[in-house]
N, C-alpha and C positions, 0 to 999 in steps of 0.2 A: 598534845599541839601542837604545831606548829602558829604560824606568827600572824597569817591571817586569818585559822580560824578563831587565834581569839580577839583581833580584827575588829570578826564578827562578831564577837559577842561586846567585846565593849559598842557596839557602836547599841547594840540593843539595851544599855541602860543610861541613852538620851530622852527623857521627858516625849517626845509623839515617835517612840520606840525604832526599831530596822528586826523584825523576824528574821532568825537561820535560817535560812535554803542554799543550798548547789550556786540557787542562781547570786546571790549575795556573794556565792565565795569570787564568782568569775565574773563579779563588779569591780572585786577588792585584786583583786591578780590583775585584769585589766589596768586597773587605774598608779597601783603602790607597785614600785620594784622590791624586791625581796631588801634593801634593807632601807629602804623609804617603810614598809609594813611593822617591821619593826622598831624602830627610830617613832612611828606614829601612839606603841605600844606605851610608852611615856609621855602620853599631851595627854590632857583632858580635855572636856571641852569646853573648862572657864581659861583667858591666857597667860600663859606660864614663862617668867621670862627668860631671854636668853640663859643667862649665868647656869639658872636652877638648874632646868632642862642641863647643861653640865654637867654641873653638877650632880645631880641623879644619877641623866646616864655614865657617868663615868669615864666624860667623853670633853674630848675639846672644846673652844665655840668655835672657830675659825676651821674643827672637822663634823658637827653639826651642822653647821648655817648655810652653807650649800645646798644639803639635801630639807632643811625646813625650808628657805627661801624658795627649792623646785615643787615639791607638791604646794608652794600658797600659790605659785602660778599653774601652776593642774587646775589647781581649787581645790582641794583637798584639804589644806589646809587657813586658817582667817590667820589676817597676821599685821601687829600695828607693828610699826616703827616710831620715834620719838630718839629725841635726842643725846639721850643717854646710854635706854634699852631697847632692843627685840623682844619681842612679845606675838608666841602665836597657841594657837589652840586646836584640837581635830574638830574639822566641823561634821556635825552627820548626815546619813545619805540622805536624807528629808526629812525639815529643806537644809542645804548647804551644795553637800556634793552635787547630786542632780543636777539642783540651777542651774551652777555654775558649767556644767559639760555644758548645757546644750543654749547659754543667754547670746552669745554671743553669735547668733544665724549662722556657726561654721559647717562646715558638710565637709564629706570625702568618708573611705571606708569608714575608719576608726571611729567617726560618730555614725555612724549609722550600724554597724557592731552594735558600742554601746544604746542606745538608741532602742532595740529589739530585747537587750539584758534587763533593761531598766523599763520597760513593757511591760516582760515576761513575770520579774520578779516585781511590777506591781499587780498582776493581774495573781498572782502564787502568792501570794502573802504582806504585801505593805498596804495594799488600796485595807485591808481590812482591819490593820494595826491606826490606822487612822480613827477607831470607833475602840479602843481599848482600853478609852477612860474616859470618862464621866464626862470632866471640863476636856473644854476642846480646845483646839493650838490656833486654833483661826476663827476669825469675825466674818460679818458681813457688815460693807457697812451700806448705808440704802443711800438712794441718791434725794440731796440735794432739797433739790427744790422740791420735793411730793411728799416733805417732810409736817404734817401735819401745826401749822403756824398754833393752835391755838393752844398746845403741849411743851412743857419747859422743853430745850434740847441741851443738854449737854455735851462740851466740846468737844470730847470723844465721838457721840456719833454727825462728828461730823469732818465732811472727807477737805472743803475747806482748814477749819480749824485744826484740824493733824497732819496738814502739810506744813502750815505757817511755822510750828514751831519747830521742826524744824530743818536745820540751816543746810543741811548736803545731800544735794540730791541725786537721781542717778538713773538713766533710763534702757531701758533693755529692751533684747526678745522676749518674747514672749517663750522659756522655755520649755512649755509643757505643749505648746503646738508647732515646735520649733523641731520636739519629739516626734510625737505626732509627721507631720511633713517625712522627716528623715522615712518615713519610714513608710509615707504614699497615705497620707488616710488622718490631713487635718483640713479643717474647715478654713471656712475666707476669712475668719476674722481680722478685728487688725495686729499686727505682732509686737510693733513699736511699744504697746500699752504698759512696759515692765515696770513699778518702780520702789526703787530701796529709796533710804534714809537714814543718814546719820554718820555712823561710821562705819555701819557696813556698806554704803554706798561708796565712801570715799576707801577703802578697800576693793572695793569692788573696780572701782574709772582709774584707779593707782594699777591695780594688775593686769586692764584691756580689756574685764568684762562688759565693762556698762560706758556707757560716753556718761560726762556730766552734764547732767542739765539745771533751768532754775525752775521759777517759779511758775515764768510765762506756759513752758516746755509741761508743766506738770498738769495744770490744769486743764489746759489743749488734750493731753491727753488722757485727764475724766472724763474730758468732755465728747471729744472720741470715740471712748469706751458708751459711754451713756448711748451716742446715737445707736452701737453699732451693739446694744441692747447685751453688751456686757457688764457681768457681777461686781460692785467692789468685794477683794475680799482683803484684810488684814491682821497683823496678831493678831490675837485677844486679848489686848492688852488697854491700860487708858491713857497711858504716857508712852510717848516715844518712840511708836513705830519704826518697826527693823524697813514693814516692806507694802507695799499694795498691788496685788496681783489684778486685772482686770480678768474675768476667766469662764467659759462659754462650759456649758455641760458633756461636751464632746470631749476634749481635750486639758482637760486642769483634772490635776487630778482630784482634788478634795471635792468640785463637783461630779467627777466621772463613782466617787463609790457610793453618788448617789443614785446617778440614775443610772451606770451598768451594775454594778455589785449590790444595788437594792437598799443599801444602807441611811438610813435616815438620819436628818440630826448629825451629819459630818460636822460639820462648822457652827458656826454661834446664829444664830439666826440675829438679824437687828431688835430692836424692839419694838417697830412694827411689823405688822403683817395687813398686808391688803383688804381689802371690804369689795363686795361688789351688786353694785347698785343692779338686776336684771333687768328691770324696768328701762334703764337709759342702756342698757348694753346693744347695739346693734346687727353685733356680731361677723364684725369688719376681720376679725382674725389676726388685731395687730398684740395683742396681747400675748396669743398662742406663738407668734416666731418670735421674741425677745423672753422666756420663760424659761430658765435654765433645765431647770427638775419641772420641767409638765406639771406642776402645780395647779394650771387647767389646760380643761380640754372640753375637745366638738365632741360631743354626744347629742344624737336623732335633733340636732336646730338648734341644740341647746350646749350653752355655758356654763361648763359643771367645775369647781371650784374646791381644791383640797387645802383646805390652807392649814392642817398637820405636816406641809410640802413646801407653805411657800417658808421665803430666807428671810419676807421682808424688807427686800434689796429695793421695789419702787419702779422697777423700768416696767411694769406693763401698767402703775398708771401716769407713769412719762408717755407712754405711746398710743397713751390712749384716745383714740378725738372726740371719745362723745361723753366722755366725763363718770361711764359703769365704773370706774378702781380707782379710791382711795385707797391711804392708809390711815390706817388707825391702830390705838394702841397694844401690843399683844400682854395677855396676864400673867403668861408665863417668865416672861424675861429676868433673864439672867445678866445681870452687867457682867464686864473685860476682869480680868486682876489688874493692877496699877501698873508693873512692869512686868518684867520676863523671868524677871528671877522670881518672883510668888508663881506667876504661871507655872512656872516650870515644876514650882515645887509640886504643886499644890496635882498635877501629874502622877507626879514619881511618888507624891505618895500615895495616886489608884493606884497604878500599876505595883505596890507594893515590893518598891525602889526601895522606898526613904517610909521614916517614922514620921 
């Protein structure tokens, strides 16, 4: 088995998985040089010190560091540099490598070829992998202004609370919409609304994948996304999120698994679900325009609502001019995991990779 086949197997040990396929091998060949693929096999998804990597590979630090830095610059590794040591870890195919290939908004034949490979890989297996575990990797954050004031709201349910706790912010191009744009299939939703937080935001800024942002720009991105009818989607954790995407049902990898691949509950819904008061509905169609997963439809001049499809994002409520839609508590709600370590362990257990 060559280094690329081994690397493909290694990628599939990440909690979200990476189904092995000829398309995945094509992506790895496109992104990793032969020596880089060999060295990547010595990495894990947790940061390892350069000195330890040198020891484990039997190679000098000065020999492997240029390779590691090159891979970090290409968005294949995460790197963290301190005054004493450099740390590196392998990024998963998704989320990780895919996003960084398209986050800058760059164009050209190489990017278009990658977009085609990733799109084919999504359709042929990656999208279905999002449903492999009962625990979902991502969750929906509701439009804060539409959350019922009568209910106790936890900090992790408020976008304003989540972003205020993070000291580093970055703003990037929506990678999903840019990938679709390279293929001539993108919608017209805003692109500059992909938000990164904490250490990963610092890494993305340092390596030129994203622009540093202050709290005002982050809040502006959230408000523009809500007005454009985009769903806030973040890590399924309650503490220290890494990202907050603002997603559409036609480009976003997670939501497309619902709208195109017919798989329900791909992302963890919020603690709320929409409620329709038919007596107040004027059939204006505003909610139909913003529901990214088609939980609302118009049939024979009647608005129909499928609560089992509802993500609890609150966008329909936010855009309803007649007040016919509200949010209420969800009966089957599952709270997010505490942090990424706990989330990853739950998913790995469900995949049978750990006990």
